C-alpha positions as protocol buffer text, in pm:
chain_id: "A"
residue {
  index: 1
  type: MET
  ca { x: 2 y: 0 z: -3 }
}
residue {
  index: 2
  type: ASP
  ca { x: 127 y: 352 z: -87 }
}
residue {
  index: 3
  type: GLU
  ca { x: 284 y: 518 z: 219 }
}
residue {
  index: 4
  type: ASN
  ca { x: 72 y: 829 z: 154 }
}
residue {
  index: 5
  type: PHE
  ca { x: -246 y: 625 z: 198 }
}
residue {
  index: 6
  type: THR
  ca { x: -123 y: 451 z: 515 }
}
residue {
  index: 7
  type: THR
  ca { x: -26 y: 779 z: 676 }
}
residue {
  index: 8
  type: VAL
  ca { x: -362 y: 947 z: 596 }
}
residue {
  index: 9
  type: GLN
  ca { x: -553 y: 652 z: 743 }
}
residue {
  index: 10
  type: GLU
  ca { x: -343 y: 666 z: 1062 }
}
residue {
  index: 11
  type: VAL
  ca { x: -403 y: 1039 z: 1104 }
}
residue {
  index: 12
  type: ILE
  ca { x: -779 y: 1021 z: 1062 }
}
residue {
  index: 13
  type: HIS
  ca { x: -809 y: 697 z: 1258 }
}
residue {
  index: 14
  type: TYR
  ca { x: -1009 y: 526 z: 979 }
}
residue {
  index: 15
  type: ARG
  ca { x: -903 y: 220 z: 774 }
}
residue {
  index: 16
  type: PHE
  ca { x: -1046 y: 208 z: 429 }
}
residue {
  index: 17
  type: GLY
  ca { x: -1188 y: -119 z: 298 }
}
residue {
  index: 18
  type: GLN
  ca { x: -1164 y: 32 z: -57 }
}
residue {
  index: 19
  type: VAL
  ca { x: -833 y: 216 z: -66 }
}
residue {
  index: 20
  type: LYS
  ca { x: -906 y: 327 z: -416 }
}
residue {
  index: 21
  type: LEU
  ca { x: -1161 y: 569 z: -271 }
}
residue {
  index: 22
  type: LEU
  ca { x: -888 y: 729 z: -59 }
}
residue {
  index: 23
  type: GLU
  ca { x: -667 y: 759 z: -369 }
}
residue {
  index: 24
  type: LEU
  ca { x: -955 y: 924 z: -555 }
}
residue {
  index: 25
  type: ALA
  ca { x: -1016 y: 1167 z: -270 }
}
residue {
  index: 26
  type: LEU
  ca { x: -649 y: 1284 z: -282 }
}
residue {
  index: 27
  type: ALA
  ca { x: -641 y: 1317 z: -666 }
}
residue {
  index: 28
  type: HIS
  ca { x: -667 y: 1678 z: -797 }
}
residue {
  index: 29
  type: SER
  ca { x: -801 y: 1728 z: -1147 }
}
residue {
  index: 30
  type: SER
  ca { x: -452 y: 1848 z: -1256 }
}
residue {
  index: 31
  type: TRP
  ca { x: -305 y: 1510 z: -1169 }
}
residue {
  index: 32
  type: ALA
  ca { x: -594 y: 1327 z: -1326 }
}
residue {
  index: 33
  type: ASN
  ca { x: -541 y: 1516 z: -1651 }
}
residue {
  index: 34
  type: GLU
  ca { x: -167 y: 1450 z: -1656 }
}
residue {
  index: 35
  type: GLN
  ca { x: -237 y: 1082 z: -1612 }
}
residue {
  index: 36
  type: SER
  ca { x: -494 y: 1097 z: -1894 }
}
residue {
  index: 37
  type: ARG
  ca { x: -750 y: 970 z: -1642 }
}
residue {
  index: 38
  type: PRO
  ca { x: -1019 y: 1237 z: -1599 }
}
residue {
  index: 39
  type: ASP
  ca { x: -1226 y: 982 z: -1404 }
}
residue {
  index: 40
  type: MET
  ca { x: -965 y: 1000 z: -1126 }
}
residue {
  index: 41
  type: SER
  ca { x: -1043 y: 1363 z: -1027 }
}
residue {
  index: 42
  type: ASN
  ca { x: -1177 y: 1408 z: -676 }
}
residue {
  index: 43
  type: GLU
  ca { x: -1442 y: 1655 z: -791 }
}
residue {
  index: 44
  type: ARG
  ca { x: -1733 y: 1413 z: -770 }
}
residue {
  index: 45
  type: LEU
  ca { x: -1631 y: 1297 z: -425 }
}
residue {
  index: 46
  type: GLU
  ca { x: -1601 y: 1657 z: -315 }
}
residue {
  index: 47
  type: PHE
  ca { x: -1964 y: 1716 z: -427 }
}
residue {
  index: 48
  type: LEU
  ca { x: -2076 y: 1420 z: -217 }
}
residue {
  index: 49
  type: GLY
  ca { x: -1858 y: 1506 z: 84 }
}
residue {
  index: 50
  type: ASP
  ca { x: -1989 y: 1858 z: 86 }
}
residue {
  index: 51
  type: ALA
  ca { x: -2344 y: 1728 z: 129 }
}
residue {
  index: 52
  type: VAL
  ca { x: -2237 y: 1490 z: 402 }
}
residue {
  index: 53
  type: LEU
  ca { x: -2049 y: 1769 z: 582 }
}
residue {
  index: 54
  type: GLU
  ca { x: -2349 y: 2003 z: 575 }
}
residue {
  index: 55
  type: LEU
  ca { x: -2580 y: 1738 z: 711 }
}
residue {
  index: 56
  type: CYS
  ca { x: -2343 y: 1646 z: 997 }
}
residue {
  index: 57
  type: VAL
  ca { x: -2287 y: 2009 z: 1095 }
}
residue {
  index: 58
  type: SER
  ca { x: -2659 y: 2091 z: 1066 }
}
residue {
  index: 59
  type: GLU
  ca { x: -2755 y: 1794 z: 1284 }
}
residue {
  index: 60
  type: GLU
  ca { x: -2496 y: 1883 z: 1543 }
}
residue {
  index: 61
  type: ALA
  ca { x: -2589 y: 2247 z: 1548 }
}
residue {
  index: 62
  type: TYR
  ca { x: -2955 y: 2149 z: 1593 }
}
residue {
  index: 63
  type: ARG
  ca { x: -2862 y: 1919 z: 1880 }
}
residue {
  index: 64
  type: ARG
  ca { x: -2622 y: 2164 z: 2056 }
}
residue {
  index: 65
  type: PHE
  ca { x: -2834 y: 2473 z: 2040 }
}
residue {
  index: 66
  type: PRO
  ca { x: -3205 y: 2374 z: 2090 }
}
residue {
  index: 67
  type: GLU
  ca { x: -3313 y: 2730 z: 2162 }
}
residue {
  index: 68
  type: SER
  ca { x: -3161 y: 2886 z: 1849 }
}
residue {
  index: 69
  type: ASP
  ca { x: -3361 y: 2982 z: 1545 }
}
residue {
  index: 70
  type: GLU
  ca { x: -3299 y: 2884 z: 1191 }
}
residue {
  index: 71
  type: GLY
  ca { x: -3114 y: 3207 z: 1104 }
}
residue {
  index: 72
  type: LEU
  ca { x: -2855 y: 3167 z: 1377 }
}
residue {
  index: 73
  type: LEU
  ca { x: -2799 y: 2797 z: 1299 }
}
residue {
  index: 74
  type: THR
  ca { x: -2754 y: 2882 z: 930 }
}
residue {
  index: 75
  type: LYS
  ca { x: -2494 y: 3146 z: 1002 }
}
residue {
  index: 76
  type: LEU
  ca { x: -2309 y: 2911 z: 1244 }
}
residue {
  index: 77
  type: ARG
  ca { x: -2303 y: 2631 z: 982 }
}
residue {
  index: 78
  type: SER
  ca { x: -2168 y: 2875 z: 720 }
}
residue {
  index: 79
  type: ARG
  ca { x: -1880 y: 2970 z: 948 }
}
residue {
  index: 80
  type: LEU
  ca { x: -1788 y: 2607 z: 1018 }
}
residue {
  index: 81
  type: VAL
  ca { x: -1799 y: 2487 z: 661 }
}
residue {
  index: 82
  type: LYS
  ca { x: -1641 y: 2793 z: 486 }
}
residue {
  index: 83
  type: THR
  ca { x: -1330 y: 2740 z: 277 }
}
residue {
  index: 84
  type: SER
  ca { x: -1075 y: 2893 z: 511 }
}
residue {
  index: 85
  type: THR
  ca { x: -1200 y: 2687 z: 805 }
}
residue {
  index: 86
  type: LEU
  ca { x: -1186 y: 2361 z: 610 }
}
residue {
  index: 87
  type: ALA
  ca { x: -842 y: 2448 z: 476 }
}
residue {
  index: 88
  type: SER
  ca { x: -714 y: 2502 z: 827 }
}
residue {
  index: 89
  type: VAL
  ca { x: -854 y: 2165 z: 932 }
}
residue {
  index: 90
  type: ALA
  ca { x: -692 y: 2000 z: 625 }
}
residue {
  index: 91
  type: ARG
  ca { x: -354 y: 2144 z: 725 }
}
residue {
  index: 92
  type: GLY
  ca { x: -410 y: 2023 z: 1081 }
}
residue {
  index: 93
  type: ILE
  ca { x: -418 y: 1661 z: 958 }
}
residue {
  index: 94
  type: VAL
  ca { x: -132 y: 1738 z: 713 }
}
residue {
  index: 95
  type: LEU
  ca { x: -354 y: 1656 z: 414 }
}
residue {
  index: 96
  type: ASP
  ca { x: -159 y: 1902 z: 205 }
}
residue {
  index: 97
  type: ARG
  ca { x: 137 y: 1670 z: 204 }
}
residue {
  index: 98
  type: HIS
  ca { x: -48 y: 1381 z: 58 }
}
residue {
  index: 99
  type: LEU
  ca { x: -241 y: 1539 z: -233 }
}
residue {
  index: 100
  type: LEU
  ca { x: -186 y: 1404 z: -583 }
}
residue {
  index: 101
  type: LEU
  ca { x: -113 y: 1719 z: -793 }
}
residue {
  index: 102
  type: GLY
  ca { x: -11 y: 1778 z: -1148 }
}
residue {
  index: 103
  type: ARG
  ca { x: 335 y: 1936 z: -1205 }
}
residue {
  index: 104
  type: GLY
  ca { x: 195 y: 2270 z: -1305 }
}
residue {
  index: 105
  type: GLU
  ca { x: -38 y: 2293 z: -1005 }
}
residue {
  index: 106
  type: GLU
  ca { x: 247 y: 2185 z: -778 }
}
residue {
  index: 107
  type: ALA
  ca { x: 480 y: 2454 z: -922 }
}
residue {
  index: 108
  type: GLN
  ca { x: 215 y: 2723 z: -872 }
}
residue {
  index: 109
  type: GLY
  ca { x: 174 y: 2646 z: -497 }
}
residue {
  index: 110
  type: GLY
  ca { x: -148 y: 2446 z: -527 }
}
residue {
  index: 111
  type: ARG
  ca { x: -58 y: 2242 z: -222 }
}
residue {
  index: 112
  type: ASP
  ca { x: -114 y: 2550 z: -4 }
}
residue {
  index: 113
  type: ARG
  ca { x: -433 y: 2689 z: -170 }
}
residue {
  index: 114
  type: ASP
  ca { x: -728 y: 2710 z: 67 }
}
residue {
  index: 115
  type: GLY
  ca { x: -979 y: 2621 z: -199 }
}
residue {
  index: 116
  type: LEU
  ca { x: -789 y: 2310 z: -317 }
}
residue {
  index: 117
  type: LEU
  ca { x: -733 y: 2190 z: 44 }
}
residue {
  index: 118
  type: ALA
  ca { x: -1102 y: 2246 z: 139 }
}
residue {
  index: 119
  type: ASP
  ca { x: -1219 y: 2051 z: -169 }
}
residue {
  index: 120
  type: ALA
  ca { x: -979 y: 1762 z: -86 }
}
residue {
  index: 121
  type: LEU
  ca { x: -1105 y: 1746 z: 276 }
}
residue {
  index: 122
  type: GLU
  ca { x: -1468 y: 1732 z: 152 }
}
residue {
  index: 123
  type: ALA
  ca { x: -1363 y: 1460 z: -94 }
}
residue {
  index: 124
  type: LEU
  ca { x: -1211 y: 1269 z: 194 }
}
residue {
  index: 125
  type: PHE
  ca { x: -1542 y: 1297 z: 384 }
}
residue {
  index: 126
  type: GLY
  ca { x: -1720 y: 1160 z: 74 }
}
residue {
  index: 127
  type: ALA
  ca { x: -1476 y: 876 z: 48 }
}
residue {
  index: 128
  type: VAL
  ca { x: -1524 y: 766 z: 407 }
}
residue {
  index: 129
  type: PHE
  ca { x: -1903 y: 793 z: 355 }
}
residue {
  index: 130
  type: LEU
  ca { x: -1897 y: 566 z: 54 }
}
residue {
  index: 131
  type: ASP
  ca { x: -1653 y: 320 z: 216 }
}
residue {
  index: 132
  type: GLY
  ca { x: -1803 y: 292 z: 561 }
}
residue {
  index: 133
  type: GLY
  ca { x: -2141 y: 471 z: 569 }
}
residue {
  index: 134
  type: PHE
  ca { x: -2270 y: 774 z: 752 }
}
residue {
  index: 135
  type: GLU
  ca { x: -2155 y: 698 z: 1108 }
}
residue {
  index: 136
  type: PRO
  ca { x: -1778 y: 676 z: 1034 }
}
residue {
  index: 137
  type: ALA
  ca { x: -1808 y: 992 z: 820 }
}
residue {
  index: 138
  type: ARG
  ca { x: -1995 y: 1170 z: 1098 }
}
residue {
  index: 139
  type: THR
  ca { x: -1738 y: 1061 z: 1360 }
}
residue {
  index: 140
  type: LEU
  ca { x: -1455 y: 1190 z: 1147 }
}
residue {
  index: 141
  type: ILE
  ca { x: -1623 y: 1521 z: 1064 }
}
residue {
  index: 142
  type: LEU
  ca { x: -1735 y: 1605 z: 1422 }
}
residue {
  index: 143
  type: GLY
  ca { x: -1402 y: 1498 z: 1567 }
}
residue {
  index: 144
  type: LEU
  ca { x: -1207 y: 1735 z: 1333 }
}
residue {
  index: 145
  type: LEU
  ca { x: -1452 y: 2025 z: 1388 }
}
residue {
  index: 146
  type: GLU
  ca { x: -1493 y: 1982 z: 1763 }
}
residue {
  index: 147
  type: PRO
  ca { x: -1245 y: 2255 z: 1863 }
}
residue {
  index: 148
  type: LEU
  ca { x: -1422 y: 2510 z: 1639 }
}
residue {
  index: 149
  type: TRP
  ca { x: -1768 y: 2510 z: 1791 }
}
residue {
  index: 150
  type: PRO
  ca { x: -1854 y: 2831 z: 1977 }
}
residue {
  index: 151
  type: ALA
  ca { x: -2018 y: 2837 z: 2314 }
}
residue {
  index: 152
  type: SER
  ca { x: -2319 y: 3010 z: 2151 }
}
residue {
  index: 153
  type: PRO
  ca { x: -2421 y: 3032 z: 1782 }
}
residue {
  index: 154
  type: ALA
  ca { x: -2445 y: 3405 z: 1826 }
}
residue {
  index: 155
  type: LEU
  ca { x: -2070 y: 3428 z: 1893 }
}
residue {
  index: 156
  type: PRO
  ca { x: -1832 y: 3467 z: 1599 }
}
residue {
  index: 157
  type: GLY
  ca { x: -1664 y: 3134 z: 1666 }
}
residue {
  index: 158
  type: GLY
  ca { x: -1506 y: 2908 z: 1924 }
}
residue {
  index: 159
  type: LYS
  ca { x: -1175 y: 2978 z: 2094 }
}
residue {
  index: 160
  type: ASP
  ca { x: -881 y: 2946 z: 1865 }
}
residue {
  index: 161
  type: CYS
  ca { x: -720 y: 2606 z: 1865 }
}
residue {
  index: 162
  type: LYS
  ca { x: -401 y: 2710 z: 2059 }
}
residue {
  index: 163
  type: SER
  ca { x: -619 y: 2856 z: 2341 }
}
residue {
  index: 164
  type: ARG
  ca { x: -843 y: 2551 z: 2348 }
}
residue {
  index: 165
  type: LEU
  ca { x: -542 y: 2310 z: 2354 }
}
residue {
  index: 166
  type: GLN
  ca { x: -377 y: 2503 z: 2636 }
}
residue {
  index: 167
  type: GLU
  ca { x: -696 y: 2473 z: 2841 }
}
residue {
  index: 168
  type: LEU
  ca { x: -708 y: 2102 z: 2779 }
}
residue {
  index: 169
  type: THR
  ca { x: -346 y: 2043 z: 2882 }
}
residue {
  index: 170
  type: GLN
  ca { x: -368 y: 2261 z: 3186 }
}
residue {
  index: 171
  type: GLU
  ca { x: -680 y: 2079 z: 3304 }
}
residue {
  index: 172
  type: SER
  ca { x: -516 y: 1737 z: 3259 }
}
residue {
  index: 173
  type: HIS
  ca { x: -149 y: 1803 z: 3340 }
}
residue {
  index: 174
  type: ARG
  ca { x: -121 y: 2161 z: 3467 }
}
residue {
  index: 175
  type: GLU
  ca { x: 126 y: 2230 z: 3191 }
}
residue {
  index: 176
  type: ARG
  ca { x: 119 y: 2408 z: 2858 }
}
residue {
  index: 177
  type: PRO
  ca { x: 191 y: 2262 z: 2512 }
}
residue {
  index: 178
  type: VAL
  ca { x: 525 y: 2356 z: 2354 }
}
residue {
  index: 179
  type: TYR
  ca { x: 546 y: 2464 z: 1989 }
}
residue {
  index: 180
  type: THR
  ca { x: 856 y: 2421 z: 1783 }
}
residue {
  index: 181
  type: LEU
  ca { x: 927 y: 2539 z: 1426 }
}
residue {
  index: 182
  type: VAL
  ca { x: 1061 y: 2229 z: 1249 }
}
residue {
  index: 183
  type: GLU
  ca { x: 1142 y: 2393 z: 916 }
}
residue {
  index: 184
  type: SER
  ca { x: 1030 y: 2639 z: 651 }
}
residue {
  index: 185
  type: ASN
  ca { x: 1058 y: 2586 z: 282 }
}
residue {
  index: 186
  type: GLY
  ca { x: 997 y: 2780 z: -38 }
}
residue {
  index: 187
  type: PRO
  ca { x: 1059 y: 3136 z: -168 }
}
residue {
  index: 188
  type: GLU
  ca { x: 1015 y: 3428 z: 67 }
}
residue {
  index: 189
  type: HIS
  ca { x: 675 y: 3526 z: -92 }
}
residue {
  index: 190
  type: HIS
  ca { x: 541 y: 3168 z: -65 }
}
residue {
  index: 191
  type: LYS
  ca { x: 696 y: 2997 z: 238 }
}
residue {
  index: 192
  type: VAL
  ca { x: 548 y: 2687 z: 395 }
}
residue {
  index: 193
  type: PHE
  ca { x: 608 y: 2644 z: 770 }
}
residue {
  index: 194
  type: GLU
  ca { x: 609 y: 2314 z: 957 }
}
residue {
  index: 195
  type: VAL
  ca { x: 540 y: 2320 z: 1332 }
}
residue {
  index: 196
  type: GLU
  ca { x: 544 y: 2051 z: 1594 }
}
residue {
  index: 197
  type: VAL
  ca { x: 353 y: 2077 z: 1917 }
}
residue {
  index: 198
  type: LEU
  ca { x: 464 y: 1867 z: 2217 }
}
residue {
  index: 199
  type: LEU
  ca { x: 196 y: 1784 z: 2472 }
}
residue {
  index: 200
  type: PRO
  ca { x: 264 y: 1716 z: 2843 }
}
residue {
  index: 201
  type: ASP
  ca { x: 184 y: 1347 z: 2786 }
}
residue {
  index: 202
  type: GLY
  ca { x: 480 y: 1322 z: 2545 }
}
residue {
  index: 203
  type: SER
  ca { x: 274 y: 1297 z: 2225 }
}
residue {
  index: 204
  type: ARG
  ca { x: 377 y: 1513 z: 1931 }
}
residue {
  index: 205
  type: HIS
  ca { x: 170 y: 1648 z: 1646 }
}
residue {
  index: 206
  type: ARG
  ca { x: 286 y: 1826 z: 1329 }
}
residue {
  index: 207
  type: ALA
  ca { x: 117 y: 2043 z: 1074 }
}
residue {
  index: 208
  type: THR
  ca { x: 204 y: 2295 z: 805 }
}
residue {
  index: 209
  type: GLY
  ca { x: 75 y: 2636 z: 708 }
}
residue {
  index: 210
  type: PRO
  ca { x: 152 y: 2947 z: 500 }
}
residue {
  index: 211
  type: SER
  ca { x: 262 y: 3133 z: 817 }
}
residue {
  index: 212
  type: LEU
  ca { x: 403 y: 3039 z: 1151 }
}
residue {
  index: 213
  type: LYS
  ca { x: 75 y: 3136 z: 1322 }
}
residue {
  index: 214
  type: LYS
  ca { x: -139 y: 2930 z: 1094 }
}
residue {
  index: 215
  type: ALA
  ca { x: 92 y: 2631 z: 1120 }
}
residue {
  index: 216
  type: GLU
  ca { x: 75 y: 2652 z: 1503 }
}
residue {
  index: 217
  type: GLN
  ca { x: -304 y: 2667 z: 1487 }
}
residue {
  index: 218
  type: ALA
  ca { x: -318 y: 2375 z: 1254 }
}
residue {
  index: 219
  type: ALA
  ca { x: -88 y: 2167 z: 1477 }
}
residue {
  index: 220
  type: ALA
  ca { x: -309 y: 2254 z: 1775 }
}
residue {
  index: 221
  type: ASN
  ca { x: -614 y: 2153 z: 1585 }
}
residue {
  index: 222
  type: ARG
  ca { x: -459 y: 1816 z: 1501 }
}
residue {
  index: 223
  type: ALA
  ca { x: -357 y: 1758 z: 1865 }
}
residue {
  index: 224
  type: ILE
  ca { x: -714 y: 1838 z: 1981 }
}
residue {
  index: 225
  type: ALA
  ca { x: -857 y: 1598 z: 1723 }
}
residue {
  index: 226
  type: ALA
  ca { x: -626 y: 1327 z: 1862 }
}
residue {
  index: 227
  type: LEU
  ca { x: -719 y: 1397 z: 2227 }
}
residue {
  index: 228
  type: THR
  ca { x: -1087 y: 1396 z: 2135 }
}
residue {
  index: 229
  type: LYS
  ca { x: -1043 y: 1058 z: 1970 }
}
residue {
  index: 230
  type: GLN
  ca { x: -868 y: 917 z: 2276 }
}
residue {
  index: 231
  type: ASN
  ca { x: -1144 y: 1037 z: 2509 }
}
residue {
  index: 232
  type: ALA
  ca { x: -1429 y: 924 z: 2293 }
}
């Protein structure tokens, strides 16, 4: 099995029965065109995953905020499923590293484009849905989005991931997480930063981003997702 596919499955804590679906989720149209296989683009899976995501977020918002009206719930859902939010989540699970991109898209920095990352994440949700059904897809989606829920739908958003992670580690170990810049690559105008966060329990989580701040937030988001999975 391709190392890319093994790593992604370990990160999301889901093992595909049909690994081809995971390959399809990671395949951008630029790669599919270069391979002369337009059927291998993740666009159809992204279409499906978008619908699964909206249903899961809608159901969870309905459950969490029973006193809120339709308007507030709609605005909350929009904030949680917008492109920049999904791209941050994708970076948190280091999905950017595992995309299958065409040479041109790669050279133009496609691996760090919010829209491309958000689409790939939705395609991944669609792949899990087709492979395992609604419950595994719901578990994955809610686990990844858990740190982002606000205390109230009227608020602009939940606490940022670094603040939330610090709260969790102080509650459990009375210590703070430690962030380290692992490396930065690329030209000055388009650098990619890789950050590792060390938790008091000794676990380490890495993520990348177009700035040090975004990389730290993505690493924190990934750590929270792992802690949420452990405590489920």
